[in-house]
ZAGUVO-87735 format. One record per residue (C-alpha): y, x, z. Coordinates in steps of 0.001 Angstrom, whole numbers, plus 524288, in hexadecimal, padded with zeros to 5 digits. Each point is the difference from the previous one (the first is absolute). Layout:
N
YXZ/...
! end
This chain:
308
2E1AA7AE1135D81/7F8187F4D97FA53/800858013B7F125/7FABA7F7487F53E/80652805587F3C4/7F6747FA027F66B/8090B800A67F42D/8053380DCB80192/801F1807647F33C/8032F80DE47FBE5/807D8803417F3DE/7F952809A87F70F/8068B80B657F91E/8007B7F77E7F3CA/808E97F5DA8063D/80E468013A7FBDE/80B6D801E380939/803627F4B1808FA/80B027FAC27F774/7F7857FF0B7F3CF/7F4437FB46807C3/807ED7F4E2805D5/8044A7FC167F24F/7F1D37FFA07FB6D/7FB9C7F87D80C0C/80AFF7F62C7FE4C/7FBC77FCF77F21C/7F1897FE9480305/801247F89E80CDB/809197F5EE7F9FA/7F6147FDE67F525/7F55F7FDCE80A2D/808F87F6CA80765/8023F7F7DF7F3C8/7F1667FF307FD41/7FD707FB6A80DF2/80B7B7F69580069/7FD737F8977F35B/7F35B7F91C8042C/805E17FC7E80D48/80BCB7FA0C7F962/7F7957F8D77F603/7F7467FA1680A7D/80BA37FB06807B3/8068D7FA447F401/7F3277F9047FD04/7FFDC7FA7580DC6/80D737FA367FDA0/7FC8A7FAAA7F283/7F3C27F9AB805A2/807757F9C080B4A/803477F1AC7FDE9/80C3E8017C8085E/8064B807D97F507/7FF7C7F40A7F746/807447F80B80A3A/80BB28090C7FF62/804217FFB07F1D5/80BCB808FA7FFD1/804DB7F9E17F365/8009280D1C7F91F/7F8C580CEF7FE1E/7F51F80176809CF/7FEC780EC87FFED/808D98030D80B91/7F9F07F55780840/7F2188048B7FD27/8036980E0F8030A/806D37FC2B80CA3/7F4977F7B88049D/7F5E280A507FC24/8079480A9E80714/801407F77680C19/7F15B7FD3180022/7FD4380E947FFF4/809DF8034580AA0/7FBB37F4C8808C7/7F1DC804337FE9E/8032380E1F80360/808747FC0A80B97/7F44D7F906805D8/7F74F80C047FF86/7FE4F80AD7809ED/80A3380ADA7FEE6/7F5AC80A2080348/7F85A7FC427F3E8/80A317FCC27F5C6/80D1D8052E804B0/804797F3C87F8AA/7FF32808057F391/7F256803BF7FB5F/805EA8064A7F3DD/80839809CB80778/7FF8780E867FCE4/806E480BF180561/7FCCC80E6C80119/8053580B468082A/7FF4380E907FD67/7FF6080BE9808B7/7FDE080E9E7FEF2/7F8FF80994808CA/8027880EB07FF07/7F7BD80996807DB/7F78580C137FE92/7F6A87F8497F759/80A8E7FCF77F610/807B37F3DD7FC51/7FA027F2837FFC4/807317F4177FAD6/7FADA7F381805FC/802187F1927FD74/7FCA07F380806F8/800717F2D07F8E0/8017C7F2CD8069D/7FA2D7F6167F6AD/7FD237F18B800FB/7F5EB800F97F521/7F61C80A8E7FCCC/8045E7FFA97F1B0/80C0A8080280397/7F7F880AEB80614/7F67A7FFFA7F4A0/80B768018D7F6A5/8056580B4A80817/7F2F3807007FF62/7FFB57FE0C7F146/80D02806F37FDBE/7FDAB80CCE7F8F0/8050F80A1C7F66D/7F6C5805947F5B7/7F4587FA838074F/8043B8062280CF2/8028E7F64280B2B/80CD27FF8E8077D/7F9957FB8680CA9/7F355802E480732/7FA6C7FA3280C66/80540805CE80CA6/7FC7C7F591809EE/7FD7E802BA80E55/7FB077F84280B97/7FB988041F80D66/7F84A7F3B480360/7F463803EF7F796/7F82080BFE7FCBD/804F78097A7F5C1/7FAEC7FC8A7F257/7F526809487FC08/806AB803BC7F341/80C1A8052A80721/7FF5880D5C8066F/802C88010D80E74/80BDD808CB7FE26/805D67F6EB7F5BA/7FDFA7F410808C4/807478071280AF6/80AD9803C37F677/801727F1E67FBC6/8015E7FBF580E32/80A5180A5380298/807747FCD37F37A/800F57F17A802EB/803958029880E2C/80ADF808C97FB21/8054C7F5A87F6BF/7FEC67F54080A0C/807868089880973/7F9267F8E880B06/806EB8079C80ABF/80D867FBD87FB66/804817F3C98071A/809217FC587F4E0/7F5527FF5F7F5AD/7F5FF7FAE1809D1/7F48A8046F7F7C2/803FE7F8D27F38A/80378803DB7F21D/80D597F996800D1/8076280CD97FF13/7F960804527F351/8056C7FDF17F237/7F9587F5917F7E2/8009B7F5447F5EB/7FEA97F15F801D1/7FCE77F5C17F5CA/80D047F8FE7FE0D/7F9B27F3BD7FA72/7FB777F49B80824/7F8477F47A7FB3D/80AFD7F6B0803B8/808E38069F7F63A/7F6CA800757F45F/7FB7B7F1E67FEBA/80AB27FD1D7F642/7FEE180D107F8F2/7F15D7FEEF7FDF4/8005A7F1D37FBC8/80AB1802787F617/7F88680B7F7FA55/80A2B80A73802CA/7FC5B80DF07FC2B/7F6D67FAF87F591/7F6B57F96280983/7F98D7F3EC7FA43/7F9AA7F7A380A79/7F5047F6B97FC67/7FEE97F79A80C2B/7F2717FB227FC57/7FAB580DE27FF8D/804028026F80E19/7FCC87F27380529/7F3487FAF37FA70/7FE4C7F1897FD24/7F3EE8000D808C8/807CF8054E80B7D/80A5D7F57A7FE55/7F55D7F59F7FF36/7F965804D280C63/80CEC8002E80744/802907F1EA7FBD6/7F2527FBE68041A/801A78068980D37/80CF77F9238023A/7FA6C7F2E07FBB1/7F45D8011680942/808F68035D80B60/807EF7F3BB7FD1B/7F3EB7F7A97FD8A/7FA198038F80D26/80D1D7FFDB80712/7FD1480D7A8057B/809918051C80A19/8076D80BFC7FB47/8042B8043B80DB1/7F3488028C80701/7FF3180EA4801D5/7FE8380AC47F611/7F168801B280281/7FD1E7F19D7FDA8/808A47FFB47F3E8/7F8CD80BB07FA37/7F2D47F9D98031E/8045F7F33C7F9E8/804D9806B37F39F/7F36D807C77FE88/7F82A7F363800D1/808C17F95E7F611/7FEBA80B777F6B3/7F1497FFDE801AC/7FFA87F15F7FD57/80865802007F3D3/7F6CB80AB17FB5D/7F4327F72C80210/806557F4D57F89D/8046E808637F48D/7F20E805067FE68/7FB787F21E7FCE5/800D97F94C7F2B1/80B317F77F804C5/8074B80BD1804F4/7FE45807537F346/805E07F4877F89A/80BD77FE4C808DA/80CDF800B37F853/8080B80C8180194/80EBB800DB80277/809078017D7F45A/8049680DBC7FCCF/80C69805098064B/80C45801B97F7C9/8030E80D9D7FB17/808A1807558099D/80A0A801FB7F533/8012D7F14B7FE4E/802327FBAB80DFF/80DFC7FC087FD0F/7FB3D7F21A7FDD8/801457F2FF806D3/7F63E7FA3A8096B/7FB717F61C7F5EE/7FBB080B117F708/7F6EC80627809FC/7F15E7FD6A7FED5/7FB507F4968084E/7FC76802D380E13/7F1518018A800DC/7F9B17F4BB80733/7F16A801FF802A6/7F75D7F44E7FCFF/7FE497F73080BE6/7F128800457FEC4/8000980EE18002D/808658005480C3D/7F73B7F5E680696/7F3A3807C27FCF8/805DC80CDA804A7/8046B7F91880C7E/7F1F37FB968023C/7FB0180DD27FE22/80A49804D780992/7FBF17F60880A54/7F1BD803A67FE44/8033B80E40802B8/808457FC5F80BCC/7F5087F7C1805C1/7F65B80AEF7FDA5/809378098C806AF/7FF3D809157F454/
! end
Protein backbone atom coordinates (compact mmCIF):
# COMPACT_ATOMS: atom_id res chain seq x y z
CA UNK A 1 0.00 0.00 0.00
CA UNK A 2 1.20 3.50 -0.84
CA UNK A 3 1.46 5.44 2.43
CA UNK A 4 2.30 9.07 3.14
CA UNK A 5 1.41 9.50 6.79
CA UNK A 6 3.47 12.62 7.37
CA UNK A 7 1.56 13.80 10.45
CA UNK A 8 1.30 10.52 12.34
CA UNK A 9 1.64 10.84 16.12
CA UNK A 10 2.00 8.49 19.09
CA UNK A 11 0.58 9.25 22.52
CA UNK A 12 3.11 8.98 25.30
CA UNK A 13 2.52 7.37 28.69
CA UNK A 14 2.00 10.89 30.07
CA UNK A 15 -1.06 11.56 27.91
CA UNK A 16 -4.37 11.21 29.79
CA UNK A 17 -7.19 8.88 28.83
CA UNK A 18 -9.05 9.65 25.61
CA UNK A 19 -11.96 11.43 27.31
CA UNK A 20 -9.72 13.87 29.20
CA UNK A 21 -7.38 14.25 26.23
CA UNK A 22 -10.26 15.23 23.96
CA UNK A 23 -11.33 17.84 26.51
CA UNK A 24 -7.81 19.32 26.56
CA UNK A 25 -7.55 19.25 22.76
CA UNK A 26 -10.94 20.94 22.42
CA UNK A 27 -9.87 23.84 24.62
CA UNK A 28 -6.51 24.40 22.93
CA UNK A 29 -7.60 23.91 19.32
CA UNK A 30 -10.46 26.38 19.72
CA UNK A 31 -7.98 28.93 21.08
CA UNK A 32 -5.76 28.39 18.03
CA UNK A 33 -8.79 28.69 15.77
CA UNK A 34 -9.71 32.04 17.30
CA UNK A 35 -6.16 33.35 16.89
CA UNK A 36 -6.16 32.32 13.21
CA UNK A 37 -9.68 33.58 12.51
CA UNK A 38 -9.36 37.09 13.95
CA UNK A 39 -6.89 38.50 11.38
CA UNK A 40 -8.85 36.93 8.50
CA UNK A 41 -12.04 38.52 9.75
CA UNK A 42 -10.33 41.88 10.32
CA UNK A 43 -8.86 41.95 6.81
CA UNK A 44 -12.23 41.22 5.23
CA UNK A 45 -14.02 43.83 7.31
CA UNK A 46 -11.36 46.34 6.19
CA UNK A 47 -12.02 45.41 2.57
CA UNK A 48 -15.69 46.25 3.06
CA UNK A 49 -14.98 49.52 4.91
CA UNK A 50 -12.58 50.57 2.14
CA UNK A 51 -15.10 49.77 -0.62
CA UNK A 52 -16.94 52.80 -1.97
CA UNK A 53 -19.98 50.64 -2.76
CA UNK A 54 -20.70 50.38 0.97
CA UNK A 55 -21.31 54.12 1.09
CA UNK A 56 -23.88 53.83 -1.69
CA UNK A 57 -26.04 51.51 0.39
CA UNK A 58 -26.78 53.48 3.52
CA UNK A 59 -28.98 51.10 5.51
CA UNK A 60 -30.37 53.98 7.56
CA UNK A 61 -29.38 52.33 10.83
CA UNK A 62 -26.60 50.37 12.58
CA UNK A 63 -24.04 49.16 10.10
CA UNK A 64 -22.62 46.25 12.08
CA UNK A 65 -24.78 43.46 10.64
CA UNK A 66 -24.27 44.68 7.10
CA UNK A 67 -20.48 44.89 7.48
CA UNK A 68 -20.31 41.43 9.00
CA UNK A 69 -22.51 39.97 6.27
CA UNK A 70 -20.45 41.53 3.48
CA UNK A 71 -17.13 40.53 5.10
CA UNK A 72 -18.31 36.95 5.56
CA UNK A 73 -19.51 36.81 1.95
CA UNK A 74 -16.15 38.09 0.66
CA UNK A 75 -14.38 35.29 2.52
CA UNK A 76 -16.75 32.55 1.36
CA UNK A 77 -16.73 33.72 -2.26
CA UNK A 78 -12.94 33.79 -2.24
CA UNK A 79 -12.70 30.28 -0.80
CA UNK A 80 -15.29 28.92 -3.24
CA UNK A 81 -13.08 30.05 -6.12
CA UNK A 82 -10.05 28.13 -4.88
CA UNK A 83 -9.01 24.55 -5.53
CA UNK A 84 -10.66 22.01 -3.20
CA UNK A 85 -7.44 20.00 -3.09
CA UNK A 86 -5.61 22.94 -1.57
CA UNK A 87 -8.14 24.61 0.71
CA UNK A 88 -11.04 22.20 1.24
CA UNK A 89 -12.91 25.54 1.34
CA UNK A 90 -11.86 25.82 4.98
CA UNK A 91 -8.15 26.44 5.63
CA UNK A 92 -8.87 26.69 9.37
CA UNK A 93 -10.28 23.18 9.67
CA UNK A 94 -9.01 20.74 12.29
CA UNK A 95 -9.89 17.18 13.24
CA UNK A 96 -8.04 14.27 14.82
CA UNK A 97 -8.62 10.52 15.00
CA UNK A 98 -7.29 8.00 17.51
CA UNK A 99 -6.41 4.33 17.31
CA UNK A 100 -4.76 1.65 19.42
CA UNK A 101 -2.51 -1.25 18.51
CA UNK A 102 -1.98 -4.19 20.89
CA UNK A 103 0.60 -6.88 20.09
CA UNK A 104 3.61 -8.67 21.55
CA UNK A 105 5.48 -5.36 21.72
CA UNK A 106 2.87 -3.79 23.99
CA UNK A 107 0.15 -1.18 23.53
CA UNK A 108 0.60 1.88 21.36
CA UNK A 109 -1.95 4.69 21.21
CA UNK A 110 -1.76 6.58 17.93
CA UNK A 111 -3.31 9.76 16.59
CA UNK A 112 -3.58 11.41 13.22
CA UNK A 113 -4.54 15.12 12.90
CA UNK A 114 -6.03 16.72 9.79
CA UNK A 115 -5.17 20.40 10.00
CA UNK A 116 -5.59 23.32 7.63
CA UNK A 117 -2.84 25.25 9.41
CA UNK A 118 0.43 24.10 10.94
CA UNK A 119 -0.37 26.08 14.12
CA UNK A 120 -2.77 23.33 15.20
CA UNK A 121 -0.11 20.62 14.97
CA UNK A 122 2.44 22.80 16.75
CA UNK A 123 -0.05 23.31 19.59
CA UNK A 124 -0.68 19.55 19.80
CA UNK A 125 3.05 18.89 20.11
CA UNK A 126 3.27 21.50 22.87
CA UNK A 127 0.67 19.78 25.08
CA UNK A 128 2.34 18.37 28.17
CA UNK A 129 2.07 17.50 31.85
CA UNK A 130 4.94 18.38 34.20
CA UNK A 131 7.22 18.98 31.23
CA UNK A 132 6.40 15.60 29.65
CA UNK A 133 4.82 15.77 26.15
CA UNK A 134 1.51 14.09 25.31
CA UNK A 135 2.48 13.43 21.68
CA UNK A 136 5.64 12.41 19.83
CA UNK A 137 6.32 12.01 16.13
CA UNK A 138 5.22 8.68 14.63
CA UNK A 139 5.09 9.48 10.92
CA UNK A 140 5.62 6.92 8.18
CA UNK A 141 6.02 7.00 4.42
CA UNK A 142 7.13 4.39 1.95
CA UNK A 143 8.02 6.76 -0.91
CA UNK A 144 11.31 7.80 0.68
CA UNK A 145 14.20 6.27 2.54
CA UNK A 146 13.92 5.64 6.27
CA UNK A 147 15.17 8.63 8.31
CA UNK A 148 18.59 7.90 9.77
CA UNK A 149 17.50 8.71 13.32
CA UNK A 150 14.80 6.00 13.28
CA UNK A 151 15.84 2.37 13.76
CA UNK A 152 14.96 -0.14 11.08
CA UNK A 153 12.77 -2.23 13.39
CA UNK A 154 10.86 0.84 14.61
CA UNK A 155 10.28 2.04 11.02
CA UNK A 156 8.82 -1.39 10.17
CA UNK A 157 6.65 -1.27 13.31
CA UNK A 158 5.32 2.13 12.32
CA UNK A 159 4.39 0.76 8.91
CA UNK A 160 2.61 -2.23 10.42
CA UNK A 161 0.80 -0.09 13.02
CA UNK A 162 -0.59 2.35 10.46
CA UNK A 163 -1.55 -0.47 8.10
CA UNK A 164 -3.44 -2.06 10.98
CA UNK A 165 -5.33 1.14 11.78
CA UNK A 166 -6.04 1.87 8.14
CA UNK A 167 -7.41 -1.65 7.82
CA UNK A 168 -6.50 -1.52 4.15
CA UNK A 169 -7.83 -5.01 3.39
CA UNK A 170 -11.34 -4.17 4.58
CA UNK A 171 -13.51 -2.99 1.69
CA UNK A 172 -15.79 -1.05 4.03
CA UNK A 173 -13.03 1.16 5.44
CA UNK A 174 -11.17 1.23 2.10
CA UNK A 175 -7.88 2.14 3.74
CA UNK A 176 -9.14 5.25 5.56
CA UNK A 177 -9.42 6.37 9.18
CA UNK A 178 -13.18 6.87 8.92
CA UNK A 179 -13.98 4.05 11.33
CA UNK A 180 -11.79 5.40 14.16
CA UNK A 181 -12.99 7.60 17.05
CA UNK A 182 -12.00 11.26 16.89
CA UNK A 183 -12.75 14.90 17.53
CA UNK A 184 -13.57 17.64 15.05
CA UNK A 185 -13.39 21.39 15.56
CA UNK A 186 -17.05 22.44 15.77
CA UNK A 187 -16.33 26.06 14.85
CA UNK A 188 -16.25 27.37 11.32
CA UNK A 189 -15.14 30.80 10.25
CA UNK A 190 -18.60 31.57 8.85
CA UNK A 191 -20.07 31.24 12.32
CA UNK A 192 -17.56 33.35 14.24
CA UNK A 193 -17.50 36.61 12.28
CA UNK A 194 -20.13 38.11 14.54
CA UNK A 195 -18.73 36.59 17.74
CA UNK A 196 -15.20 37.85 17.14
CA UNK A 197 -16.27 41.32 16.07
CA UNK A 198 -18.49 41.76 19.10
CA UNK A 199 -15.69 40.67 21.42
CA UNK A 200 -17.43 37.63 22.90
CA UNK A 201 -15.41 35.57 25.40
CA UNK A 202 -13.35 38.61 26.31
CA UNK A 203 -11.78 38.99 22.87
CA UNK A 204 -11.00 42.61 22.00
CA UNK A 205 -10.30 43.05 18.30
CA UNK A 206 -8.25 46.01 17.10
CA UNK A 207 -8.87 45.94 13.36
CA UNK A 208 -5.86 48.16 12.63
CA UNK A 209 -3.51 45.69 14.33
CA UNK A 210 -4.58 42.89 11.99
CA UNK A 211 -4.92 45.02 8.85
CA UNK A 212 -2.09 47.51 8.54
CA UNK A 213 -2.72 50.94 7.03
CA UNK A 214 0.05 50.22 4.50
CA UNK A 215 -1.68 47.04 3.32
CA UNK A 216 -4.97 48.89 2.83
CA UNK A 217 -3.14 51.64 0.93
CA UNK A 218 -1.42 49.15 -1.37
CA UNK A 219 -4.70 47.38 -2.07
CA UNK A 220 -6.30 50.71 -3.00
CA UNK A 221 -3.36 51.62 -5.24
CA UNK A 222 -3.54 48.24 -6.97
CA UNK A 223 -7.26 48.64 -7.60
CA UNK A 224 -6.81 52.21 -8.86
CA UNK A 225 -4.07 51.20 -11.32
CA UNK A 226 -6.23 48.37 -12.68
CA UNK A 227 -9.03 50.88 -13.30
CA UNK A 228 -6.67 53.54 -14.67
CA UNK A 229 -5.23 51.15 -17.25
CA UNK A 230 -8.57 49.46 -17.95
CA UNK A 231 -6.95 46.07 -17.39
CA UNK A 232 -9.10 43.05 -18.20
CA UNK A 233 -9.91 40.97 -15.13
CA UNK A 234 -10.88 37.86 -17.12
CA UNK A 235 -7.72 36.94 -18.98
CA UNK A 236 -6.46 33.75 -17.39
CA UNK A 237 -5.08 33.14 -13.93
CA UNK A 238 -1.45 33.16 -15.09
CA UNK A 239 -1.79 36.56 -16.77
CA UNK A 240 -3.67 37.99 -13.79
CA UNK A 241 -0.92 36.86 -11.40
CA UNK A 242 1.77 38.30 -13.69
CA UNK A 243 -0.14 41.56 -13.93
CA UNK A 244 -0.57 41.81 -10.15
CA UNK A 245 3.11 41.10 -9.53
CA UNK A 246 4.05 43.92 -11.91
CA UNK A 247 1.61 46.30 -10.25
CA UNK A 248 2.98 45.44 -6.81
CA UNK A 249 6.52 45.95 -8.06
CA UNK A 250 5.55 49.32 -9.55
CA UNK A 251 3.90 50.31 -6.25
CA UNK A 252 7.05 49.31 -4.36
CA UNK A 253 9.21 51.38 -6.72
CA UNK A 254 6.97 54.42 -6.35
CA UNK A 255 6.76 54.21 -2.56
CA UNK A 256 10.57 54.14 -2.37
CA UNK A 257 10.69 57.63 -3.92
CA UNK A 258 10.24 60.93 -2.04
CA UNK A 259 6.77 61.37 -3.53
CA UNK A 260 5.79 57.88 -2.49
CA UNK A 261 7.02 58.39 1.05
CA UNK A 262 4.87 61.51 1.35
CA UNK A 263 1.67 59.94 -0.01
CA UNK A 264 -1.26 60.29 2.45
CA UNK A 265 -2.30 57.13 4.33
CA UNK A 266 -5.88 55.85 4.82
CA UNK A 267 -7.73 56.83 7.98
CA UNK A 268 -7.75 54.31 10.81
CA UNK A 269 -10.52 51.73 10.95
CA UNK A 270 -13.21 51.99 13.62
CA UNK A 271 -12.83 49.82 16.71
CA UNK A 272 -14.57 46.47 16.25
CA UNK A 273 -16.65 47.18 19.36
CA UNK A 274 -18.02 50.34 17.74
CA UNK A 275 -19.16 49.01 14.38
CA UNK A 276 -22.81 49.55 15.28
CA UNK A 277 -22.66 52.92 13.52
CA UNK A 278 -24.09 54.46 10.38
CA UNK A 279 -22.33 54.70 7.05
CA UNK A 280 -21.77 58.43 7.50
CA UNK A 281 -19.70 57.76 10.62
CA UNK A 282 -17.22 55.48 8.86
CA UNK A 283 -13.83 56.92 7.87
CA UNK A 284 -13.72 58.21 4.29
CA UNK A 285 -12.92 55.72 1.56
CA UNK A 286 -9.24 56.02 0.72
CA UNK A 287 -8.70 57.54 -2.71
CA UNK A 288 -5.05 57.47 -3.86
CA UNK A 289 -3.77 60.72 -5.37
CA UNK A 290 -4.25 60.80 -9.15
CA UNK A 291 -0.59 61.68 -9.75
CA UNK A 292 0.52 58.65 -7.73
CA UNK A 293 -1.74 56.33 -9.71
CA UNK A 294 -0.50 57.83 -13.00
CA UNK A 295 3.16 57.34 -12.04
CA UNK A 296 2.61 53.76 -10.87
CA UNK A 297 0.76 53.06 -14.15
CA UNK A 298 3.81 54.33 -16.06
CA UNK A 299 6.11 52.07 -14.06
CA UNK A 300 3.78 49.15 -14.76
CA UNK A 301 3.80 49.82 -18.52
CA UNK A 302 7.59 50.06 -18.51
CA UNK A 303 7.83 46.62 -16.91
CA UNK A 304 5.30 45.17 -19.35
CA UNK A 305 7.24 46.53 -22.34
CA UNK A 306 10.46 45.16 -20.92
CA UNK A 307 8.80 41.77 -20.43
CA UNK A 308 9.91 41.72 -16.81
